[in-house]
N, C-alpha and C positions, 0 to 999 in steps of 0.2 A: 424684138427680143423678148423671150419669155421671162416673166418675173413672178416671184411668189407673192408680191405685194399687190393689193387691190386699192384703187382710189387714191393712193399716195405714192410718192417716190422718195423714200428716205435717202439721206446722203450715205455714201459708202462708209462702212465702219473705219476704214483706214484713215479717213479724214477727221475722225472724231477728236475732240479736245476737251479739256476740263472734266466736269462731272461725268459726261458720257463716256469719255475714254477710260476714266477710273472704274466706272461700272462695268464696261466691257472686260477690263482686266480681271475684275473679281468674278465675273460670269465664267470666263474661260477657266479660271483656277478652281472655282468651287462647283460649277455645274458641269464642266468638262466639255462644253460645246462652244466653239468659237463663234461669236456674233449670232446667236439664234434669232431667227426672224421675229419671234414673239416679242423680243425686246428692241431689236433694230427698228421695228415699225413705230416705236414710241420715241425714237431718238430726236425728233424735232421738238420734243417737250422734255428736256432733261429731268425736271422734277418728277414727271410721271415715270420715266424710265427708271430712275434711281429708286423711287418708292415702290414700284411694282416689283422690281428685283429684290428689294429689301424684304418685302413681305414674303415672297416665295422662299428666299434664302433662309430667313430666320424661322420659318415654320417648317417647310418641307425638308430642308437640308440640315439646318443646325438646331431646330427646335426639338422639344421633348417628344419621344415616341420613336418606334422603329421605322426605318425608311420604307420597307415593304408595305407596312400597314398604311403609311401616309400616301404612298403611290396608289394603293387600292382606293383610298378615299378620293384622291384626285381623279382617278379613272371613273369612279362612280359619278362624281360631279360632271365630268366631261360627257359621259353618256347621257345624263339628265339634260344637259344643255345642247345635246346634238352637235358636238364639235368633233368631227372626225380627225382633224389635225391633232388635237390634244389627246384623243383616245389612242391614236397610233403612237404618239410620243410616250405615253405612260406604259404602253405595252412594251416598247423598246426599253424603257427604264427599268421595268420589272426584270427583263433579261439581265440588265446591268447589276441588279441586286443579287443575281444568282438563282432566282426563282423561275427557271426556264419553263418547266412544265406548267406552272401557274400562268405565266405570260401567254403561252400558246393556248391554254384552255380558254382564257379570256379572249384571245384573238379570234377563236372560233365561235365566240358568242355564248359560251357555256358558263354555268355557275361554278365558282371555285368549289373543289371537293371539300376543303377545310371549312368548317362552319364559321369560324372567326373571320376568315378571309371573305366569305360570302357576306357576312354581316357588315364588314367594313365597306365593301362596295355598295351595299344597299344603304348604309348610313350616309355615304357620300351622295347617292342619288336623292335621298329624302331631304337633304339640306336645301334643295331648290324650292321646297314647298313651305312657305311661311306658315308656322303653326303645326307642322307635322311632328308627331311624337318621335323623339330621338333618344329617349332614355329606355333601358340602361345603355350606357355607352359600350361599344365593342372594343374598348381600350381602357387602361387605367385612368381614373379621373385626373390624376396629376399630369397626364399627358394631353389634357384638353387644349392648352394653348397651341401645341404643335399640330394637332389634328384639325381643330376648328380654323386655325390660321391657314392651314393648307387648303381646306375647303373654300374659304372666302377668297384666298388668293386665286384659285382656279375659276371661281365664279367670275372674277374679273378678267383673267387671262383668256378664258374660253370666249368671252364676248369680244375681246379685242381681236383674237385670232379669227373668229367667224366673220367679223365685220371687215377686217382689213387684210386678211391673208387668203391665199388659195387653199383648197382642202388638202392637197398632198403634202405630207411631211417631207418626203424625199422626191427628187426628180423622177418623173415618169411613174409615180406611185410605187416605187421599189419596195416600200415598207410592207406591201401586201405579201411579199415572199418571206416565208419562215426563215430561210437561211440569211437573208438580209437583216431581218429583225435581230436575229441571234448575233450576227457579226457586229452590227452597230452597237448592240447592248454590251457585248463583251469588251468593245473598245472603250466603253465608258466605265467599266467595272471598278477600276482602281479609284477613280474620282468619287463615284457614288458610294463606295464602301469606306471612304476616308472620313474620319471624324472632323467636323467643321466647328470652329470656335464661334459660339453665339455672340452676336452683337457687332461683328466686323463690318457689316454693311451700313451701320448707323452713321458712320463718318461721312457717307454720301448725302445725308439728309439735312434739311434745315432743322433747327432745334424745334422740338415738340414739347409742350408743357405736359407735366405728369398727369394732369387732369384730363388730357385728351385721350389717354390710353384706355382701352376698354377693360372692364373688370375681369372678363373671362381670360384675359391674357396673363393675369396673375403677376404683373410686374416684370414679365420677360421682355426681351427685345421684340418679340412678335407684336406686342401692343404698340410700341413706338412706331414700328413699320406700318402697322395698320392705320394709325392716326395720320402718318405722313401721306399715305396713299389717299386716304379720305380727303385730306386738305387739298392735295394736288388735283385730284379728279373733280372735286366740287367747284374748282375755278371755272370749269367749262359752263357752269350755269350762267355766266355773264354773257354767253353767246346767244341766249334766248331772251325774248321779251317777256314781260311780266305775265301776259296771257298765255304764252307758250309754256312758261314755267309751271303755271297752275294746271295746265292740261297734263303735263308729265306727272306732276305730283298726284293728281286725282286718279290717274290710271294705275299708278303703282300702289296707291293706298289700298285698292281693292284687289290687287293681284294675288292669285292663289297658287302661283307657281306653274300653272298650265301654259302650254304653248298656244299661241293664237291660232285659230282654225285657218286652213289654207283657202277655204271657200269664203269669199267676201274679204275685204281688206281689214277693216276694223281699226286702222290707224288714221291719224289726222291727214287731211288732204295735203299733198305736197305743194299745191299752189297757194294754199291759205296759211298753213303752218309747217313749212319745210323743216325748220329747226326742231320743232317738237316731234315731227314724224321721225327724223333721224335719231333723236335721243331715245324715243320709245322703241324703235326697232332695235337699237343697240342694247336696250335693257331686256326686251322680251323675245326677240327673234332676229339677232344680228345677221344670221345667214340669209335673211331676206332683203338686206340692203342692196339696192341696185345703183347702177350708174345714173339712172334718171333721178333717184332720190338725192344723190350727192349733187348732181348738176342743178336741181331745183333750188337747193339751199346755197350753193357756193357762188360767191360773187368775187370780184377782183380783190376785195379786201380779205377774203377767206383763204388763207394759205393752208398748207398741209398741217402746220402747227395748230391752226384753228380746228380743222376737221378732226384731228386726233384728239384734241381736247373735248370736242363735243361728243364724240363716240365714247371717250373715257367717262365723261359725265353721265351719259345714259347708262353705261355699263355699271357704274358705281351706285347709281340710284337703285338698281336691282340688288346689288350687293348689300347696300345699306338696309333695304327692306328685309332681306334675309337675316342679316346680322342683328337688326333691331328685335326681330321676333325671337331669335335664338337667345340673345343675351338677356332678354327679359325673363325667359324661363330658366336660364342658367342661374341668374341671380336669386330667383325664388327658390330653386331647388338646392343651390349651394350658397347659402348666405355668406359664408366665410369669404368668398371671392369679393363680394361687395365691400367687406370690411378691409380687405387687404389693399385694394386698388380703387381709385376713384372711377366711377362708372363712365361708360361711353355716352355719347349724345351731344358732344360739343358742337358738332356740325350737322345735326340731323336734318334731313331733307323732307320735312313734312311728315315723317313717321314717328320721330321721337320728340324730345322736349324743346329743341331749339332749331332754328332754321338758318341756312346759309344766306348770307347777304350777297346777291349776284353782283351788286355794284362794287363790291370790295375787290374784285379781280378783273377789272376791265382790261388790264394789261394783256390778257391772253389773246385779244383780237388785234 
């Protein structure tokens, strides 16, 4: 039987209970899509599902800034990460916003005619590059939590989708047809254009200390959601040995945002460091994860829950590298943010001031 899922077999959404069921209900109401595979694939780890949804909701859907602009940023991020599933999804969602001509121009691989639109796509692309100049913003500075939260949300979601989902958004690649994109987009229009109340997803999360919220979030629910996803994703570090953890940290410390060359492997050997290999692939090139990579790491003790946690850990190490670089410059350029909200860094993974303790989350295995 054909399935959209790779390497895992999530339980059917109709069997969901507790936090997972509550998250699905919110997703259907606020996102307009019943049980989207990008979240279903995380369902074996409820804290990851809830926090990934919360960050996307509180930034893209309910956060400050216009929906079209944030969809363009998400599209730029997805292009930079080479995630065709997410590129197609944001093209459809641009139809839902009513920007049909813009959506089709982007679907053809063309640059938006409007200069601001073009700058938003490019801004999203450039966020993949730690240290890339992103000033001046192509949006009002007060909307930074919504735009940056959206970018970071999709740096995570892109990696999950590329690692654990098939490339086609719709069965048979139907999203390639303009009429299909338009029809699907129009079916979502009412939900996409509806105003969402900020903070509604936070009820799904474990409590987060105010000091864990990053300064750039300016005290908005985006910061709480980001801190919750960071905490949930970093629990996957417990699945690596100390030496593997150091291999992953060292590789990300020097990463410049580029994609690894296809010639030559460049990743840890799957026989010697299978966990580090999977985590680094998830961080840098999740579309290159193979069945052999998963099989080399997976043992009888490694369930879908463990695999999803390890992939999420690798994905978030890359997100953390990007966020750390961006937040440092934002704090320097906008000192008021640092005064308003305690800075991020509570769980830094070798990039910021503090390190996660892998032994603190052994329960994930």
